[in-house]
N, C-alpha and C positions, 0 to 999 in steps of 0.2 A: 734433718730429714725427720727426726724423732718428733718435732713440732708441726709437721706437716698434718693438716686436718684430714681426718678419715675419709671425707667426701673427696678429697683430691688424690687419694690414693688408687691405683690399680688394685681392683678386688679379684682375689684369688681364693676360691672355694674348693674344699676338700671333701668328696663324697666317697662312701663305702659302706660297707656291712660293718656291724658292730665287731669290734676285737680286730678289724682288718688292719690296724696300725695307723690310723689316721693320725691321732695325737702323737703317737711317737714320730711321724714323719714331719709334723710340725715341728717338734723338738729338735729334729735332725737339721731341717732347713734354716730355723733359727739360731741353731748351736746354744740353745737355752732350754731350760725345763719349765716352759711357759704353758704346757697343756698336761693335765692332769692323767697319767697313765694307770690303767689297772687291768688286770686279766679278767676282772668282772664285767660281762657284757653291759654296755648302756651306762658306762661312766659319764660319757658327754651327754648331756641331756638338751642344752640349749645352744645356739651358735655361740663360738668363742672368736673373737676377733684379737690377732696380733699384728702390730705394726713391726716392718722391717724394712731394709734396702735391699734391692737387686740390681745391681749395676749391669748393663745400662739402662735397664728399664727405669729405675729410679725408686722413691717411694711406693711400697705395697702394703696390702693388708691382706693376711692369710686367715680364712674363715674355717675353722674346725666344726664339724657339724655331728648330729646324732646319726646313729646307723640307721640306713634305710631299710634294714630289715626289722627294726625294732617292733615289738608286739604288745598287744594289751591295749587297754584304753588309754593310758598315759603314753606308750608307745606309739600309738597312731598320731596324737598330738605332736610327738616329738618328729616323727617323720614329716608332717605337715609344716612345722617349722623349717625342717632341713629344706624341703622343696620351695619355701618361700625365698630362700638365700638365693635361689637362681634369678629372681628378679634384680640383685644388684651385683650379679656376678660377671666380671669382665673375662674371667679365664677359668675353667673347671679342671680340677683334677680328680679321676676316678681310681680310687684304689683296689686292687684286687689282692687279696690274700691267696698267695701261691700254695698254701696248704688245704685251699678248700676249691680254688679255681672260680670260674664264672659261672654265675646262675641268672636266673630270671631278674634279680634285682640289679644287678650291673647292666644287663640289656637293657631295662626299663630306664634307668638313669640316664645313661648315655644317650639313649633315643629322645628323651626329654630336652636334654641339654642341646643336642642338635636341633631339635625343633625350634629352638629360642635363638639358635645361630650363634650360640656361645662357642668360642674354641675350646678343645678339650685334650687333655693328655692323659693317657693310661699309665698307672704304674704298677708294676708287679712288685709287692713287698713280702719281707721275711724270707729273702732270697737266702739267707744264712741257715735257714731251716731245712732246705731241699737241696739234692744233689740231682739235676736232671741227667747227668751223665753216668749215674752211678745207679747202686742197687735201689735207692728211694725213688727212682723215676717214676714209679708206679703211684706215687702218692699224688701227683697232680699233673694236669695235662701240660704240654709243652707251652712255652710262651707264645710261638708264633701262631699256634692253634687259637689259643685265648685271643689274641691280638687280630685274627682274621675274623673271628666270630663277633667281635666289638667294632671292627674296622678302624683298630689303632693299633699303633706301633708301641707296644708296652716298653716303659724304662724300667729295666731290672734294678732294684735297690733293697737295702736292708736298712731299716732304721735304727736297728740295734748296733750295726758296726760302721754304719756311714757308706756302706758300699752303695755307689751309683748316686749320691747326693748331688755330686759336681755335675753328672750328666744330666740330671733332672733340672737343675738351674739353669742348663744351657737349653734345654728344651722351653722351659718358661720363656726365657729370652727370645726364642724363636718365635714361640706361639702367641705372645702378648699382642693383643690387637694394637696398631699403630695410631688409630684414631679415637682412642678411648676417652681423651681428655674432651673432645669436642673443639668447636672453634674457639679462637681468643675471646677473652672476656671484652676487651676494648681496644686491644693493640693493632688490630686490621682497620680500625675506623679514623686511626689518627696517623700522622707522619712523624718521624724523626724531627725534634724541634718544636712539634706544636705544643701549645698550652691548654690544659684542660682544667676546668674548675669543677671539683668535686664539693658537693654541698651534704656537710655532715651535721645534722643537729645534736646537740649535746646538752642534756639536762640530768636531773637526779636519776632518771630511769637508764640512763646510757651506763654501761659497764666502766667501772672505776678505772681511770688510767690507761684506756685502751680504746681502739676502735672495734667495732664488730667486723666478723669475718669477711663478709662481701666488701666492704669499704676498704680493707686492708689488701684484699686480694686484687682490686681494682687499681688500686694505688700501685702495687708490685709490678701489674702488668704493664702500666704505662711506663714504668721505669725500664723494665725489659724491653720496651720498644723505643727507649730513648727519647720519650716524651716528658713533658714538664708538668706538674701538679700543682694546683693550688687550691688548698683546703680551707674552706670557709664554713661559718654557720649559716643557718637560713636567713638570718637578719642582716647579713654583710655583703650579699650577692651583688646588689647593683653598684655598691661602691667599690667592689672589688674589681668588677668587670671594667668600670670607669677608670680605675687607676692603671690599668694594664696599657702598655703602649701598643700593642695590637690586639685585635680581636681574638678572643680564646677560639680554639677550633671546635670545641664541645663542651658543655655543661651537663654533669649528672648529678641528680638530687635523688635524696630519699623520696619514696612515692607518696608519703603521707604530706610531704611538704610541697608536692607538686603546684597546688594553688598559689602559695606565696611566693614560690620560685619563679613560675613562668611569669609572672608580672613583673618581675625584676630583670628576667633575662631578655635582651633585645632579642626581636624576630629574626635578625640575621645570624644570630648564634643558634646553632643546633642543640637542642635539649632533649635528654633521655632520663632514664631513671637507673638505679642500680638493679631493681628487679626486673627489668626489660632487659638488660644486658645479661643477666644471669638466666632469663628465661631461654635466650637463644645459646648461650654457654652450655647450659645443663640439659636444655630439653629441645622443644619444637615451638619455635615462637610464632609461626604461621597458624599452628592449630590453636594457640591461645588466643591470637587476634581473632581468628573465626569464631571463638566462643564467645567473645565480646559480642559480636551480633545478636546473640540469642538472649542475652540480658533484656533487651528491650521488648522481648517477646514474652516476659514472664508475666504470669497473671497471679492475683490473689491466692493462696492455698497451694502454690507451686512447691516442690521439695527441693531443698538445695543443700548440698554436701559441702562443707567447709573443711578442708584437708590441711593439716600442717604435718610436716615431715618430722619435727621433733616434739618433745614432750615437756614444754616449757610450763611453769605457774602462771596460770592468767592472772592479770592484774586487772584492777577495776574499769580501765576503759580499753579492755583487749580488743585489739584490730580484729581478731576473727570470731570473737564471740559476743561483740557489743557493736563495733563502729560499722563494719561491712554490713552484718544483719540490717541494722538500723538504716543505713543508706540505701540498701535493696528494697526494703519495706517501703521508704518514702518514694522511691523510684517508680514501684509497681502500683502504689497507693492503696496497699492492704497488707495484710499478715502473710507472712510466708512459713513453711515448715522446714526448720534448719535441723541438721544433724551434723555432729563433728566427729571427725577421726583425727588422731594424733599419734606420732611416732610411726614404727613400721606396719602398724595395721592398716588395712584398706578394705572396705566392705566387699562382700561378695555380690551384693544385690544393688551394683550401680546403675542398672537399668531401672530402677524405681525411682531416681532422682531425674529432676528436669536439667539442672545444670550442676557442675562442680567447680568451686571456687578454692584453687590452690595456692599455698604459700610460695615463697620464691624457691625454696627447695635447697638452701644453701648447705644443709646438714646431711644430705643425701647424695650420692654420686651420680653422674649422668646416665648411667644404665638403669637405675631404679627409678628415676624420673622418666626416663622413655618408656619403661614398663607400664608406669602408671597412666601416662599419655595413651598408650596402646590399648590399655584395657579399658579406658573411658570411652575412647574411640570405638572398639570393638562393641560396647553397649549401646552405642549410638546416642552418646549423651555429649552436649558441649561441654568445655572445659575453659576456664580462664584464670589466670592467676592474679593475686593480688595487685600488682603493680600496673598490668594492662587493665584491670578493672577499675583502679582508681584515677588511671589517666583517662578512661573512657567517661567515667564519671564528672571529671573536670570538662570534659569537651575538647581535650588537646591530645588524644591518642594518635592521631594523625600526625602531629608536630613530634611527639615523643617518639614515633617510628621512622621520621624522616632520616636521621643519621645511619639507621641500619639499612633502608631502602635505597640511599643514596650510594653506599658501598656495595650494593648488590647482595647484600647477605640475608635479605628478609624472605626472598622468592616471591614469584607471582602471586601465588596463593594469598600470602599474608599481605602483600603490597594491596591486592584485590580486597581483601577483608578490610583493611584500614581505609579504602577509598570508600568502600559500601557505607562504612560507618560515618564518614564524615558528610555524606551527600545530603542529609535533612539539617535543618536549622537547629535542632535540638540536639543537645550534646549526646553523641554517641548513639542516636536513634537512626536506624537506616528507613529510608522513605518505604512506606508500606501501604500507600494510598489513603483513602478517607479525606477528612477536611484538611486543606492546606492552610498554612499561616496567612493570615490577612495582610495585604499588599502594605509595606511599610513596618511591618511587626514581625517579630521572630519569636518562638517560644524562649521561655527563661533557661538559661544554661545552669541555673543552681543546682548542683548533683544532688541536693537534699530534697528536692521538690517532687512531692508526689502529684502534683498536678502542673499542667502547663499555664505559667503566668505568663502573660505578654508585656513586653516592653519595646520601647522605641528601638527599630535597628539601628545599630552602630554605622556610622558613615564609612569608615575605613576599615575594611577586612582584617581579622586578626585572630589569633587563638584566645579567645575569651576564656576565663577561668576565675573560680573564686575559691578562697582558703577554706580548707575543710574544717568543720569544728574539732576543736581540741579536747574538750572534755563533756560530759554530759551536761553540765550547767551551760556551757556556751553552745553547745549544741541546740539545747531548747532555746537559747536567745536566736541563734542563726535560722532554725528551721520552724519556729513556733509559728502561732497563727499571724496572718498579715504579712507585710514584707519584710525580707531577710534583713536583720540587723548588721550593720558593720561596725566593727571597732567595739563592740560592747565590752562592758568592764564587769568585772565579776567572774566568780567560777575559779576553779582550781587550776592553777597553772600546770600545763602538761606540755610535753614534748610533741612537736609537729614533726616528729621523724620514727624511727622504728621502736616498735615495743622489743626491748630486750630483756632476756632472761638468759641464766646459766643453762645451758642444756648439751646433752651429748657430751662425748669425750672431750671435746676442746674447750668447753665454757666459752664460747665465742658469741653465744647469742644467735637469734635469727633475725631475719629481716623481711621488709616487704618488697 
């Protein structure tokens, strides 16, 4: 359980005023001195995360926060960070100091928690310091009065003596949301005994001696559902499928290898990507598919936000800072204005952007990913993730969504979005009127094309695709003046897979 990534743990956040005993409560829950405790107000300045296990809930992460009553210029920043924790909280605990009672601080945070639809537990801490049945009853209001005021049944505890900690754990088990993990990654798309081909590019940029987190989690989900997995590199897909006695039930690839892999996977074998699987597992795939429709409507000068959930060190051909911006500018035929957001930060002025392009989100939990999607939607801005965007640029988004649509997990809105995107001859461009392709000709499906090149229509329909450029040198060959060059030599060898860097607490890397 200790090796379970933070993004796959139930997030329990603890809120309260300074010196309400939040850190002491975490120490009591974990039975360890993991949080710094002091009588000095404001000891906790930034959110502190502690992983533990609470059976039968399983692996959880408990978040200690700064006091909601912090004051001063720095104090206001701490309170702001405390409230930001709500975006990733699956369950909230509000701590009431029984020596001070309930004030506007507690009322305000409970109201905000409820507005977000987060289950909440109230805790009356420092019970060892009061005697409600004796002479000191005047020091604090009765628990039932405070509970009625907050609309909560307060659990009486003493972090110092351990009183009530067992009862609090029982309440956590009762109140923990049952659906916080979202749908399976892949298990509901296959049947027991099915074979699935997982395409995992490996080169010098891959983490040494291991696979990245989404690949490992997909593999584990297949095993949990009694399916078989065959793991191959992108240059062995065709040979592997031909060597199998029966057709695989599904092929899953890294998004950046879509072009190479789609040419090797027979049309009767369903194909999708790790990023698209995680878009459904972590968030709202239908919303991201709808966002792809708006990419075709971008014009030069449009503002694009590229958001990544981790804070990796960008490499030379970074997917979010180099490749995707270059592909999008070629698609619109001019310069775009890009902004980048990394880690937990997310811009407040979302309405100023024309589209948001988000990473796969493997390093954040489902709650935070849904929160980000909701914020972008409320700003009236379309959002698409890396995997959906790359599939769209390859002209194979509809094919990549077929396995989920067939299982009934995409939803009518997402399926309609995919159908709209595939109407036109040009990859990912919905029909918008104007000049139609000439008879017998269709626009180029080159994902890097800034203009529509015409070429003879293929006799047999299929999911045409072209390999993505791997490096800046190859990019220049592929998308330079004149016709695109295939099989060009030269250029620095780079991976047609994920950009991997050590990030967050797992060191598991991030993915497309």
